[in-house]
C-alpha positions in Angstrom: -20.6 -31.8 26.6 -22.2 -33.4 23.9 -19.1 -35.5 23.2 -18.8 -36.3 26.8 -22.4 -37.7 27.0 -21.5 -39.7 23.8 -18.4 -41.2 25.4 -20.5 -42.1 28.7 -23.0 -43.9 26.4 -20.2 -45.8 24.7 -18.5 -46.5 28.2 -15.5 -44.7 26.8 -14.6 -42.2 29.6 -11.5 -43.1 31.7 -13.1 -44.8 34.6 -11.1 -47.2 36.6 -12.8 -50.2 35.3 -12.2 -49.1 31.6 -8.4 -48.4 32.5 -8.0 -51.6 34.3 -9.5 -53.6 31.4 -6.8 -51.9 29.2 -4.1 -52.8 31.6 -3.8 -49.0 32.4 -4.6 -49.2 36.1 -3.6 -51.5 38.9 -7.2 -52.0 39.9 -10.7 -51.0 39.0 -11.7 -49.6 42.4 -13.3 -46.2 42.7 -10.6 -43.6 43.7 -13.2 -41.6 45.8 -15.1 -44.3 47.7 -13.0 -47.5 47.1 -16.0 -49.2 45.7 -14.9 -52.6 44.0 -15.5 -51.2 40.5 -15.7 -47.7 39.3 -18.2 -48.1 36.2 -19.6 -45.2 34.3 -22.8 -45.5 36.3 -21.1 -45.8 39.7 -18.9 -42.8 38.9 -21.7 -40.4 37.7 -24.5 -41.5 40.1 -23.6 -43.9 43.1 -20.1 -42.9 44.2 -20.6 -41.0 47.5 -19.7 -37.6 46.0 -22.0 -38.2 43.0 -25.0 -39.3 45.0 -24.5 -36.3 47.5 -24.4 -34.0 44.5 -27.7 -35.2 43.0 -29.1 -35.0 46.5 -28.3 -31.4 46.6 -29.3 -30.7 43.0 -32.9 -30.4 42.0 -32.3 -31.4 38.4 -32.9 -35.2 38.6 -35.9 -36.6 40.3 -34.5 -40.1 41.0 -31.2 -41.9 40.3 -31.3 -44.7 37.5 -30.9 -48.3 38.6 -27.1 -49.1 39.1 -27.0 -52.0 36.6 -28.7 -50.1 33.9 -27.1 -48.8 30.7 -26.1 -45.2 30.7 -27.1 -44.9 27.0 -30.7 -46.4 27.5 -31.1 -44.3 30.6 -30.2 -40.9 28.8 -32.3 -41.8 25.6 -35.3 -42.4 27.9 -34.4 -39.3 29.9 -35.4 -37.1 26.8 -38.8 -38.5 26.9 -39.4 -37.6 30.5 -37.6 -34.2 30.9 -37.8 -31.0 28.8 -34.8 -29.9 26.9 -34.0 -27.3 29.7 -34.1 -29.9 32.5 -32.0 -32.3 30.3 -29.4 -29.6 30.1 -29.3 -29.1 33.8 -28.7 -32.8 34.2 -26.0 -32.8 31.6 -24.3 -29.9 33.4 -24.4 -31.8 36.6 -23.1 -35.0 35.2 -20.2 -32.9 33.7 -19.4 -31.2 37.0 -19.3 -34.5 38.8 -16.8 -36.0 36.3 -14.6 -33.0 36.5 -14.6 -32.9 40.3 -13.6 -36.7 40.2 -10.8 -36.0 37.8 -9.5 -33.0 40.0 -9.4 -35.4 42.9 -7.5 -38.0 40.8 -5.0 -35.7 39.2 -4.6 -32.9 41.9 -5.6 -34.7 45.1 -8.2 -32.1 45.9 -11.2 -33.6 47.6 -14.4 -32.4 45.8 -17.6 -31.2 47.8 -21.1 -31.8 46.5 -22.0 -28.1 47.1 -19.1 -27.0 44.8 -20.2 -29.4 42.0 -23.7 -28.1 42.1 -22.5 -24.5 42.0 -20.2 -25.3 38.9 -23.1 -27.1 37.1 -25.5 -24.2 37.7 -22.8 -21.8 36.4 -22.3 -24.0 33.3 -26.1 -24.1 32.8 -26.5 -20.3 32.9 -23.6 -19.9 30.5 -25.2 -22.2 28.0 -28.5 -20.5 28.4 -27.1 -17.2 28.0 -25.4 -18.4 24.7 -28.8 -19.6 23.5 -30.5 -16.4 24.1 -27.9 -14.3 22.4 -29.6 -12.9 19.1 -26.5 -13.5 16.9 -26.6 -17.3 17.8 -30.1 -17.7 16.5 -30.5 -17.9 12.7 -34.2 -17.0 13.1 -33.4 -13.7 14.8 -30.8 -12.8 12.3 -33.3 -13.4 9.6 -35.9 -11.4 11.4 -33.7 -8.5 12.0 -32.4 -8.4 8.3 -36.2 -8.4 7.1 -36.9 -5.4 9.6 -34.3 -3.3 8.1 -35.1 -0.8 5.3 -34.1 -1.8 1.9 -31.1 0.1 0.6 -28.8 -0.3 -2.4 -28.0 -3.8 -3.1 -24.7 -4.9 -1.7 -22.6 -8.0 -1.5 -24.1 -10.2 1.4 -20.9 -12.1 1.8 -18.3 -10.7 4.5 -15.1 -9.3 3.1 -12.4 -12.0 2.8 -10.0 -12.4 5.7 -6.4 -11.6 4.6 -5.1 -14.4 6.9 -5.2 -18.1 5.9 -4.5 -19.0 9.6 -6.3 -17.8 12.8 -4.7 -18.6 16.1 -6.4 -18.2 19.4 -4.3 -18.2 22.6 -5.0 -18.0 26.4 -3.5 -18.8 29.8 -4.9 -20.3 32.9 -3.4 -19.7 36.3 -4.2 -20.7 40.0 -2.3 -18.4 42.4 -2.5 -20.8 45.3 -0.4 -23.6 43.5 1.4 -21.5 41.0 0.1 -24.0 38.4 -0.4 -22.5 34.9 -1.1 -23.7 31.5 -1.8 -22.2 28.0 -3.9 -23.3 25.1 -3.5 -22.4 21.5 -6.0 -23.3 18.7 -5.1 -23.1 15.1 -7.9 -22.8 12.6 -8.3 -21.9 8.8 -9.8 -18.8 7.5 -13.2 -20.5 8.1 -12.7 -21.1 11.8 -12.3 -24.8 11.6 -9.7 -25.9 14.1 -7.2 -28.4 12.6 -4.3 -28.2 15.1 -3.2 -26.7 18.4 -0.9 -26.8 21.2 -1.4 -26.9 25.0 1.0 -27.4 28.0 1.2 -26.9 31.7 4.0 -25.2 33.8 4.8 -23.1 36.8 4.8 -19.4 37.1 4.2 -16.5 39.7 1.7 -14.3 38.0 -1.3 -14.5 35.6 0.2 -12.4 33.0 3.2 -14.8 32.8 0.9 -17.5 31.7 -0.8 -15.4 29.0 2.7 -14.2 27.7 4.1 -17.7 27.6 1.0 -18.8 25.6 1.4 -15.9 23.3 5.0 -16.4 22.7 4.4 -20.1 21.8 1.8 -19.0 19.3 4.1 -16.5 17.7 6.9 -19.1 17.4 4.5 -21.5 15.8 3.5 -18.9 13.4 7.0 -17.9 12.5 8.1 -21.4 11.4 6.7 -20.7 8.0 5.4 -17.6 6.0 1.7 -18.3 6.0 -0.2 -15.2 6.9 -1.5 -15.5 10.4 -3.5 -13.5 12.8 -2.9 -14.4 16.4 -5.8 -13.3 18.7 -5.5 -12.9 22.5 -7.8 -11.4 25.2 -4.9 -10.0 27.1 -5.1 -6.5 26.1 -2.0 -5.6 28.3 0.2 -7.8 26.1 -1.2 -6.6 22.8 -0.5 -2.9 23.9 2.9 -3.8 25.1 4.0 -5.1 21.8 3.4 -1.6 20.5 4.8 0.4 23.5 8.1 1.5 24.7 10.0 -1.3 26.6 10.1 0.8 29.7 6.2 0.4 29.9 6.3 -3.4 29.7 4.9 -5.3 32.6 8.1 -6.2 34.6 6.8 -9.8 35.3 7.3 -10.9 31.6 9.7 -8.2 30.0 12.2 -11.0 28.7 9.2 -12.9 27.2 7.8 -9.6 25.5 11.2 -8.6 24.3 11.5 -12.1 22.5 7.9 -11.7 20.9 8.9 -8.4 19.6 12.0 -9.8 18.1 10.3 -12.7 16.3 7.4 -10.4 14.9 9.9 -8.0 13.5 11.5 -10.9 11.6 8.2 -12.4 10.5 6.1 -9.6 8.9 3.3 -12.0 8.0 2.3 -12.4 11.8 -0.2 -10.0 13.3 -1.3 -10.1 16.9 -4.6 -8.5 17.9 -6.9 -8.3 21.0 -10.4 -9.9 21.1 -12.9 -9.9 23.9 -12.9 -12.8 26.2 -16.1 -14.1 24.9 -14.5 -14.7 21.6 -11.6 -16.6 23.1 -13.6 -19.1 25.1 -12.4 -22.1 23.1 -8.6 -21.3 23.9 -9.8 -20.6 27.5 -11.3 -24.0 27.7 -8.2 -25.7 26.4 -5.9 -23.8 28.7 -8.2 -24.7 31.6 -8.3 -28.4 30.8 -4.4 -28.5 30.4 -4.0 -26.9 33.7 -6.4 -29.6 35.3 -4.6 -32.4 33.2 -7.9 -33.3 31.8 -7.4 -32.4 28.4 -8.7 -35.4 26.0 -6.2 -36.8 23.7 -8.5 -36.0 20.6 -9.1 -32.5 21.9 -8.6 -31.0 18.4 -11.6 -33.0 17.2 -13.6 -32.1 20.3 -12.8 -28.3 19.8 -14.9 -28.3 16.5 -17.8 -30.1 18.5 -18.0 -27.9 21.5 -17.2 -24.5 19.7 -20.9 -23.7 19.2 -21.6 -24.3 22.8 -19.1 -21.9 24.2 
């Protein structure tokens, strides 16, 4: 979301006005309300969906002037509102933008109530992440000092035997059969430097998960670099070690191919991780399914990873 706010301040989000100025759209009109020009300020505040969303939300006291600059408005906002209130406003801005994109790419009309609900959910997730003890350096320091001193030990964690870490996840919507997978590829320090995402059609959520895991395995099999592939689908990680008769029938052929590739590539390990540790790949898959994944999403992953 920080990157999104920065792009808004730079007028770099893909509004119709910006696309038209780059000859990427036939006209600059707003796709939701047919206003003559969809600027950043119009899209996020004055389009009928945006203004109705702000009307339902209690996060913003008053709308900014329509001819004002987003960058100046947001800079002054931080002098008026607390950090918590600013976070609420940012979540609402993001939900308005994603609802607009859902209409543009999926032709699903947004409702202000759903945008307010989504922004509230995102705010709670961010607040929960902030309150998690492990996310606070101060709390970790306090905990370490409160523990009794024992024999001196190496404070550094044991080295990871894998020089490449992959996280993969699938995203699926049952009413449209639209699915996508997201794969992030990071070094041993967790810095994302590559990845892959794609959308497709399938009939079951586990097929989306399996297709994403298969693509991660195929990428890892291209060379002999020790690779650990992590997924939050425990059914698949167990299936790779079970008798074929116990495999989920929806993706038996896909699992059979996974097993074949892994047997020929012993440097690959597949392991299960809780969903909260796979949030980045989940975000990539979700954005790929909505067709809203930014072109520079590899860079964005390293920015938003601490927020997820």
